[in-house]
N, C-alpha and C positions, 0 to 999 in steps of 0.2 A: 403633442404633449407625451405620448409614448416614447418617441425618440429622445426627448429630453430626459425622461426618467431613466431610460437605459443608458444614456451617456453618463449621467451622474452616478448611477450605480457603478459603471466601469471606472469613472474617475476616482471613486473611493477606493476601489480595488487596486488601480494603478498608483494612486497617491499614498496608500498606507505604507509601503516600504520607505518611500521618501521621508514620510512623517516620523517614522520610528528612527530613521537614521538622523534626521535633523534634531529630534529630541535628544539623542545621544550626544550630538555635537553641542548642543546648548548646555547640557549638564557639564560637559568637560571644559567648555569655554566660559561658562559662568564662574568656574573655579580659577580661571586664569590661563588654561592650557590650551593652546591651539591644537586642534585635532584634524589633520589632513590625511589620516590614515583610513578614512571612511570607505573609500572604494575597495581597497585590500581587505578590510575587515568584513564588509558585506559578502565578498566573494568567498572568503573563508567560512563565514556562517552558512552560505549556500552549499558549498561543497561538502562541509562536515555533516550537515543535515541530510544531504543526498546519500552520502556514503554509509551513514548509520542507519537510515531508514531502509535502505535496500538490503543491508546486511542483517539488521535485527528485526525488521518488520514492526518496529515500535516507534510511533510518533513521538511519545514522551522522551524516549532516549534520543532521538533525532534533534529534538529541540534542546535537550540538555548539553549534548555534545557541542552543538553550535555555541551555546551560551559559555561554556567552560573554555572552549578553544579560543574564543574571541576575548574572553575576559583575560586570558594569558598574553594576548597581543596587547590588550589595553595596559596591563601590568608592565609589560615591556616598555610601551611608550611612557608611562609614568615614571619608571625607573630612569630611563634616559633623560627625561626633562625635568623631573623634580629632584631626584637624588643627584644625578650626574650632571645637571644643568646644561644638557645639550641644547642645541638650537631646535626649537619646537617645530618650526616649519620643516627643517631637514629631517627630524625624527619622523614626522608624520609622513613625509614622502617616502621615507624608507620603509615604513609599515606598509604602505600601499603597494610599493614594488615588491616587498617580500610576500605579502598576501596574494598579490596577483599571480607571482610565479609559483609559490607553493600550492595554491589552489588548481592551477593548470596541471601541475605535475600529479597531485593526488586525484584529480578528477578524471584522468586519462582512461582508466579502467571502467569508469561509470559514465562516460560520455554518450548521451543519447538514450541510456536505459530509463524507462519511465519509472517513477517512484510508485510504491504500492498503495498510496492513499493520498489524502489531502487534509487541510485543516477543516475540522467539522464546523459546519454552519450552525448558528443559533436561530431556530426558526421561531419567531415570536408573531403568530398570526393576529393576536390582539393588538399589536402596534399598527397594523395596516389601517386601522380606524383613524389614526392620526393623519390630517391632510398633509399630502406632499412627502413630508419627511418620513412618514410611516413606510411607504413603499420602498424608501431608499434603504431603510435600516432593518426592516422586518425579517430579512433572510441573509444577513451578513454573517461572516464566520467570526469566531471568537477572538481572533487576533485583531479584527477591526474594531470590535468593541473594547478590547484591552488598550488599544492605541487611544481611543476616545476617552476612556476613563483616566488614562495616562496624562493626557493633555491637562485635564482638570486638576488631577493630583499634583503635577509639576508646578502649574501655575499657581496653585494654592500654597505649595511647599516654598516656591521662590519668593512669593510676594506677600504671604500672610503668616509665616511662621518664623520662629527664632532660628531655626536651622537655615531657612532661606535667607535670612538676614546675615548669618554667619558665612553662608556661601557667597553672597554678593560682596561681603567685606574681604573675603579671601581673594576674590577676582578683581576688586577695585583697589585695595590697599592691603596687601599681605602683611606689610609691616605693622601696621595698625592693628590688623587682625591678631597678629602674634602678641602684641602688647596686651590686647584684651584677653589673652589665654586661649584663643582658638588655635587648635593644632592645625597649622597651614598645610604641611606635608601630608597629614592623614586625610584631610579634606580633599586635597588634589588627587591623591591616589585613588580614594574612594570614588570620586565623581568621574574620573578618567575611566576606571574599570567599568563602572556602572554604564557610562555612556557607550563604551565599547560593546558591551553586552547588548544594549539596544540596537547597535549598528549590526551586530551578528544576528539578532532576531529579524532585522529588516531582510538580511540576505536569505534567511530561513524562509521567510514569507514569499519572497520571489520564487523559490522552487517548490514550495508546499502549497501555494495557492495560486500563483500567477503564472508560472512557467514550469510545468511538472516534469522537467528532466534537466540534467545538468549540461551546460554548454559553456565552453571556456569563454571567459569574458562576459557572462550573461547579464551582468550588472549595466553594461552598456553606458557607462558614464553616470549612472544614477547616483553613485557616491559624491562625485563633484557637484551634481545639481543640489544634493543635500547640503553641502558646504555653502553653496550660493543662497540657499533658502534660508540658511541661519542668519545671514546678513540681511536679507530681504525682510525676514520677520523681525529684525532687531533684537534677537535673542530672547524672544517672547514665544512661549509654547502655543498660545492660542493663535497667534498670527502664523506661527509654522504650520498649524492644522490648515488654514486657508490657502496658504502658499503651496503646500503639497497637493491639495486636492486641485488647485488651478493647473498646476503641471500635470497631475494625473488625468485631468480633463482634456488638456491639450493633446496628451499622448493618445488618449482613446480616441479623441475626435480624428486625429490624423489616420488611425486605423479604420475608422468608419468610412471616412472619405475614400480610402482606397476601395473598400467594398462596393462603393456606389459606381465604380468603374470610371472615375475621372481621369482625364488626360494628364493630370499633374504627375510628374515622376514620383515614384514612391520614395526615392531617396531624399527628395525635397520635403515630403510630408513627414519623414522621420526626423529630418532636421528641424522642423517647426517649433516643436516645444522648446528645444535648446536655444533657437534664435530669439524667441519671444522672451524666454527667461533672461537672456543677456539684455534685451531691450528694456524689459521691466527693471532689471538692476540698474542699468544706465539712467532710466528715468527717475527711480527713487533716489540714486546717488545725486542727481542733479537737483531734485526738489528738496533734499535734506543737505545740501552742501554747506549750509551755514549753520546747521543744527548739529548738536552732539549725536554721535553715531548710535548710542544706546548700548554699545558693547562695554565689557568690563574694562576698566582703566588700566589695569596691569596685565591684560591680555598679551601673552607672547613674551612676557618679562620673567626671567628666572628670579626666585627669591633667595637671597642669601642673608641668613640671620645676622651675620657680622657686619652687613652693610645696612641694617635696619635704621631707618630714620623717620 
């Protein structure tokens, strides 16, 4: 039982950056914009947090710099795809390549330097009285709690409010949304930028709570896993929560198996979460092959008002 509790706590920690990145992708793609820049934006969020925290010794400024920097990258992606009607897949890949290269350059000076602190934990001893779940959540940091609240907030926003109805309309049929008076371009800009900021926060969390020093390419493909989780979760925030924690649990399990001195090569154990993710996606795709994907119908399609119909 103790091993299970420890593993689940580690799963929450490892899954939180994936959850934040996936929620950011859901916001962007619900507005109809494919966002494949997740990996590069997470790396920029991580390196900006590291640089600012080491330089200023301020956690607040570290988070703010990551949010502002990644908001600019999100704005660039929105400019290319919404205003200039560039191919959304190509634009997202360009953002990833740009973010990966720029983060490596900016982080050279800070590589290997420990950051001066971490995200504060919210100690809630009264929560320990709650069976099972209490021990998992009683001593988590505030970004974990923020991500949990965010899941509920986004689920409510998307499925229970007029703003969410407008968002889904923009993603499903921007022409119809435009006729209804919904500002399609403004919605797409807003949600792409907000989604990018969540991806940047995911990168910040990696370095502020999970791996407390900058290493080039430290996301190790987590951005691409977050993209896959969006599809696995069928663009639903609550499903994204469980999908992210599942991957986080597999990642934590592989690390703990190594500690037990197993003869299984460590490289294979590190591959295990990614292989299982691919397997799960293949299974879900096969099971739902005759059903609607659940994704926005206009995802990836540029909207030209003069072609409205």
